[in-house]
Structures are given as C-alpha cells and as structure tokens.
N, C-alpha and C positions, 0 to 999 in steps of 0.2 A: 545303350544305357539309360538307366532311369534319369527322370526329372529331378529326383532327390538328389542324384549323385551331384547334378550339375548345379543346383542350389546349393548344396554342401561345400563345392570348390569354390563357389563365389562367395559363401559366408565366411569360408577359410581366409580367402584372400583377403576380404576387408577387414576380419578382426586381426590378422596379423599386419594389416598395412601393405601387403604385398602387391606390386603393380599388378592391374587385371591382365589376364592371359598368360601370366607366368604358369601357373599351374596346369592351364589346359596344353600348354606346350610342353609340361614335365609329363603331362597323361599320354601325350602322342609319343613320346619318346620310351615312354614306361611300356605301352602297347608294343611297340616294335622290338624292344628288348624281349617281351614276353612272348612275342611270336617267334622269335630265333630260337627261344628254348622248347619249341614244341618239336617233337620226333620227324613230324613231317613238313617242316619247314620248308620252303623255296627261297631261292637265291637266285638273283637280287628280290628285295622285298622294299617295298615303300608303305608307310601306314599314312591314310589320312584320315583327320578328325573333325568331324562337323561340329563347330564351336555352338551351335544351338541346341542340338539335340543329343550330343557327346556320341551319335553314332559314328562307329568307325568302319574302313574299308582298308583291306590289305592289297597292294597290287604287285605282282611279279610282270614278266615278260616271257613270250615264248621263247622256245630253245634258239629258233632260225635267228630272231631279231637279237637275241643275247650274243650268239655267234657273231653276226655282223657287227654288233656295238665293239667285241673285244678287237676285231680287225680293225677298227677305225680308230681305236684307242688303245694302243700296245701296252702303255703303261698300267692298265688294269688286270692284265693277264694274270696277276697276283691273285684276283677274284675268281679266277676260274679252275684254279688248281683242285684235282678231286677230294673230297674229303676221305681222311685216314679215321682207320680204326683207333680204337682207344688206347690198345698199346702202344700204338705208333705216336700217337699225340705224347701220352707220357715219357717214350723214350726222348722225344724232340725236347721235350721241356726241361729233361735231364742235361742234355747237351746244352743248351742255350745258356751264356753266363747270366746269372743271376741280377747284375747291374745294367744288363743290356735291355730297353725298352723295345718292344716291338713296334715297328713303325706303322704309323695309322693307316686306315685303307682309303684309297682316293674315294673323293667323293662323286656318286654316279649321276653323270649329266641326263635326269629323268625326260627333258624336254626333246632329246635327241629320238626317242622312240615315237613312231606314230601311233594313235589311238587304236587300230587295231591289233598292235604289238602287246598292249597292255590287257593281262589276264587277271581278273578277281579271284584271290586265294583266301578270301576272308574266312578263318575256321568258326565252327558251329559255337563252340565253346572251348574255353582255355583249360589247361590241366593245371593239377595243383602248383606244379612248379611255376609255371607262366605266372598263375596269378601272384606267387610270394614275389616274383621278380618285378611285377608291375608295381606292388606295394612298396618294394623297398627303393624302388628308382623314385617313385612319387615322395616319398618321405625324405630321400637324399635330396631332391630338389625344394622342397620347401625348407629344409635346414640350411640350404645354400642360398635361397633368396633371402632368410631370414639374416643370415651373417652378413652378406652383402648389402643389403640395405642397414643393419646397424653399423656397419663399418663407415658407410659413406655419411651416414647422420653424425656419427661422433666426431670423424676426421674433420669435417667442416667446422665443428664446435672447437678446435685447439685453441687455448687461450681464453676460452670462454668460462667464468664461475658456476658451478651446478651445487646443488644441494642433494644431501643422500643421509640416508640413515646406516649407522654404525651397525654391520653384520657380527663383528668380529676382529678383535685388536690384539697382538703380540709385539714381540721388541721387533721383529721383520717387517709384517705389514701390516695393514687394516684394510679389511674387506668391507666396502661402502657401497649400498644398494641404491641406484640410482633411478630405480622403476622398472626399466625395461630389461637392465643388465646391471651387471655386478662389478664395481670397478676397484681398483687396488690404489693403496697410499702407501707406497714405500718406506721403509724407516729414513733412508735419506731425504725424503720430502716431508718429515714429519716435524713441527716445532718442538724443539728440546724442551723435556719438561709435559708435554702435554700428554693426556690420556684421554682414550675415547670410548666412552663404556657403550657398553651394547644397547642398542636401542637409540642411543642418543642422536641428534642432528647435528650436522656439519656442513659447513661451504668449504670448497676446493675449488681449485683451478684445474682445468686439464691439458697436460702439458704434451701428452702423446697418445696416440692410440697404434696400437701394434696388431699387424692381420695375423692372428695365431689360427693354427690348425681347427680348433674346437671353436673359434669365433672371435671376433674382434676382442682385445683387451684394452682397457682405457686405465692412463695412470694418472693421477692426481696428484696434487702439490698444496701444501699449506705453508711453505716456505717462499714461495714464488712473489716478486714485487706487484705482480699485475693482481693477486690477491686484493691488497690494498686499494689499489685502482678502482676495482670494480667494487666493492665493498662502498668505496665514497660516492661511484656513481649511483649505487643504488640506494643509499642516503641520502644524497645532495640533489635535489631537482635540477640547480643550475647548472651542476657538473653534466647531467644527462641531457640537458637541452641545450650545451654547448655555450651557456653564458660564462663558466667558470672552467680553464682547462688544468689538469696535473702536468705541469712541465717535467718535474723529475721525482724521482722515489728513492729512497735509500733506507735499507731496513736491515735489521740485526734480528732475525725471527726470535720472537718469544721473549725481548728485552726493551727494544726500542727502535720506531721509525721516524724517519722525517719525510716530508712530502713539499715540493715548492709549486704554489700555485698560483694561477695570473687569472687576472679579469679580462673576459674579451668583448666586455659592454661595459661603458662609463656609467658610474653611480654604482656598480655591483663590488662590493666588498668580498675578495675571494676569500679570505682567512675567516670573516664572520660566516661566510655561507657554508663553509665546510663546519664550522664550530656547532652550529645552529644554536637555537634558543636555549639557552641556560646550559649548553654544551652540549645537547640533547643528541645531536648528530655525529659528533665525533664521539660520544659513549657510546651507541650502538656499535660503532665501527672495533672500538676499544673490547667491548663486550663479547663479539665475535671473535676477536683474537686473544679472547682471554687473559685480558690484562696488558697487553703490550700497549707503552707508552708511544704517543704519537706527537710529534712538534711539525706545527704547520707554519709554513713560512712562505711571506711573500715572495714572488719570482721578482729579479731585479736584473736588468741587463747590464749592469754596471757591475764590474767584477768586486771590487771593494767594499759595495754595500751589501752583495748578495752573499759574499762570505761572511761579513760581520752578523748579517740574519741567521746564517745556517749554523752559526755556534750557540745560537739560543739553548738555553735560557740565561747563558752567561752575558755578561756587559763586555762591550769589547770599546778600547780608548780609540785605536787607529790601526789602519789597516794599509800596509806598502805591498802594492803588487808589480810583480815582473810578468808583463803579458808576454815575453817571449818564449820563456820558461815555463809558465802558468804556474807561478809558484807567488804564496802570498805570506808574507809577514804579519802576524796580528798581534798586537800589543793589548794586553787586557789588565786591569787594575789588579795589584797583588792579592786583593781576596778574592779575585774570580778564576785565578788560575788552575784549580784542581776541578771547578766548575766546567771551564772550558774545555778541558780535556776529557773528563769524565771519567767514569771508573774502568780501569784496564783500557783508557784510552779510546772507549765506545764513542764518545760526542764528538770528538774531531775525528774520527775514523768515518762516522756518518756524513759528517759536514764535508770531508773530502771526496765522497762517493756522490753525495746531493751536486755539489758544483764542479765536480772535474778537475779542481786548484789542487796544488799540494799545499798544505797549510803548515806553516811554523807557529807555534804560539809561544810567546814569552810574557813575563811580568815586566810591568813597566821598570821595577828597578834593576831587573836583569838585563834588559834591553839597553837602557840608559848607562849602566856600568861596565857593559861590552863594548860599548859604543869607542871605537878608535879614533874615529875622527877629531880632529881637533876643534876649538871652537869656530864657528865660520862667520865672518861679517858681511861677506859679499865678495862680486868678482867686479874689478874695474875694466872700463873697456880696453885699456893700454895692458892688461896683465892676460896670461893665460890662464884659461880654467884647468883647474888641478882634476875636476872630474867631468869631461865633456859628454855631452849627452844627457846629462842628470839636470834635474830640478833644481834653479838655484836659491829656492825659497829656504829660510832657516825657520825650523820647529821650534816649539816652546822650549826645549830643552838647551836651544842654542848650538844646534848639531844641523849640518847640511841634509835637506830633504831626500831620500834615497831613491825616491822614484823617479823614472824616465820623463823627460820633458817631452811635450805633445810635438807634434811636427811644427815647425814655422813658430815656435814659442818658446822661451826659455824656463817655461814653469811645466808642471802636470797639472793633471785633471782633478785634483783635490780643491773643492769649491772655495776654502781660503785662499789658496794660492791662486786661483782664477781671478780674485779679487784683486790679488798683486799684480799681475800681469795686465788686467785691464787698467789700474792706475799707472802704469809703466808707459801705455802705448801712447798718450798726449804729451810725457814727457821727451818720447821720440819725437 
C-alpha cells in the first residue's frame, strides 16, 4: 500500500481523536475479511500488516500441518468441514432458527505451527467484492471507535455543567448541540415556562449518558439542583477555590431557590461572596436561570437559628425545636405569617427541603391563643414536675418553655434560658 494511505490513516486518527493504532488494527481485520471473500481463498488464514509501510502478507499452512493441528485440537474439527455448495448453504440457513446465533469459531493457535509449515498465500490483487468488504469493515471500525470514545468522554462527565446551542425545541424535547455531538433536553427536565429559541445558548447539567446503537445519547437537565451549585461555582471564585462551600440547595425550578453557604476560612463572608459587588454575581446566576429568585442563607449548625434563617425574607420571633422528631415550631409576627409561608406554601416548602426539618409556622396571636398550659411560676424542689424533661424557664407570655432540657440541666439551649441556668448554679 502507498505511503499516502498510511499518512491518511494517521491523519484520520488525529482529527477524530482516535487512539493511535486503532485504525491500523481495523485495516488488518478488513484485509482478512476481504481475503476470505476471494474465490480462491485458503483456510486457515492469517493476515499480518506492516504498521510502517502498510504492506500485508496472508499466511496459511500446509495440508499436512493442518491435519496434525486438528488431531491435536479436536474442538477445532468444525473448521475442517468441507465447503458446501450454494444450494446447501441456503437450505441450512432456512432450517436454522432465526433467533439462534451461530457459535463463534475457536481461535487458532498460530504459534503451534513451525515456520516451515507456513505458506505465503498473498493475492496479487483484490477483487471488487474484496475491496468493498475492506472499505465497509474500516468504516464500521471508525464509527465504533468514535462512539466508544464519545461515550467514555461524556460518561465521566455526568453531573457536570455544559454549554450548548439549541438546534430545535418542541413540547417533548429540545435538541442541544454540544460541539462534538447532539444532546437532548427532555420535557421532564425543562423548567416550566422556559422556551428555547433556535440558536440560543443555554447551560444545563448532564444527568445521564445512554449507550445507544447509533452512538451515545447525552441527557441534559435544567431542573437539577446541581445546576445552581455549578453556576455559583462559575461565578464565585471563593467557591471554586474552596473558601466557601454550598452546604444545601432547595429549588422550585422557575420560581424560587434557597442555598445555604458556609465559610471555610475566617474572615470570609459566605453570603457576601455569593452576592458579589452590588449583587453582580447572584444577578448573573439569576439571569442564566431566567429570573428564578434565589435566597442565600448562612449555614448554621444550631437547628433553631438555621430554621429561622431558612424562612427568609420573613422575620421570625421564636423557634422551638424537637430534636427527636426533627420538628420545629416557628412563631412569627402576625404581619409576617403569609410571607413566611409563601405563595401556595412555597417558602415554607423550600425551607423544609433546605434544613431537613419539619416546620410548623404559626403567628404570635395564634400560638398564644391555643396555648393550653396554665400560667407557670416555677417548680419547687419538693413538688413533682408536671412536665419532666422540659425546660423550666417561663417565656414572656408567662407560659412554660416547650423545649427539651439539655442533659444534666433543667434548661434548654436558648441563650436567655442558659443565662438562667448559669445564675442558678451558684445558688445550688
């Protein structure tokens, strides 16, 4: 073969990013398949390809050596069957069940043969059918290599954000060009109300890579919580550098989202870093999400404070927590009740997802009106506590604090009540 063909093969491998040597191995297989199509083809046969010059040699063995090989390898007897004429082949094919696949031929151990048993059966030229076979095998190997390479590339990127150009959008799918291949954005992963114009550029997260017959299929999502995480990572250097971490995300795609952020370095304001100068950073994220509102909340290990912050922008008066059942009762001013709950319960629902706590929101008037306990003035040392295990502090309304007392104390963890506990210690 000519030097031009060798250069062309290497150029194709380089352009398509195929691993060097893949196409040369495909050419070797193609030559073997092409040789077997020739009318005077010998059996068994092996094709060796010179990887530098692309010169090839077809090798077979002498009849005596082949007979000796079959005696030493009885499981290869199927290879020694005499060839049938065309009519017998067609009849055998008709008798064979359609769903039954033929068993693969056993691989020949070529090292078993001595050098003097090998015979050079290289044809002087290929027939037209042989040439077509070689071309088809080579094209198939190129396609397989490309599909395998693209699948491996995108399978390792599941969960990453990508940027693509919308090619087409209908109510079922949006097709997005990622450069090397086309991805799909299913209707179930679209944000309600979003429309993607042809030629527009969008960002989405890879959630799945399917190995399809015609090539890998990349599935995108605009609803994933991971989209917000990575958009902030792109816009906020402190997150990319690990100085600020997004601890939790809760999102109602197209309407509102809440993120809880924590600083990993003293002196770095996590909320300010995400908001950016004059709100520039968060504004870029909101723009990419096409107007979806985002509440940025500081992470807090103390459940009561975290729940109170999670209900922003509503103001919270008091939070009583039940650690055992992970339930929090939140008391808000009467004028803040609707804001704390949100339209159709959206704000409360997002706060629940963000914190992982069940949240009951009540107004001050409602809470104190439904308080069934009598006015409480304390517990005498000689009297039995009516509410064992609960904090003995009295709230501003004159009612018994509903929080569980800390271990080894008669008071809960509320700062004001801890002060009462500290003042009681010297008296004891």
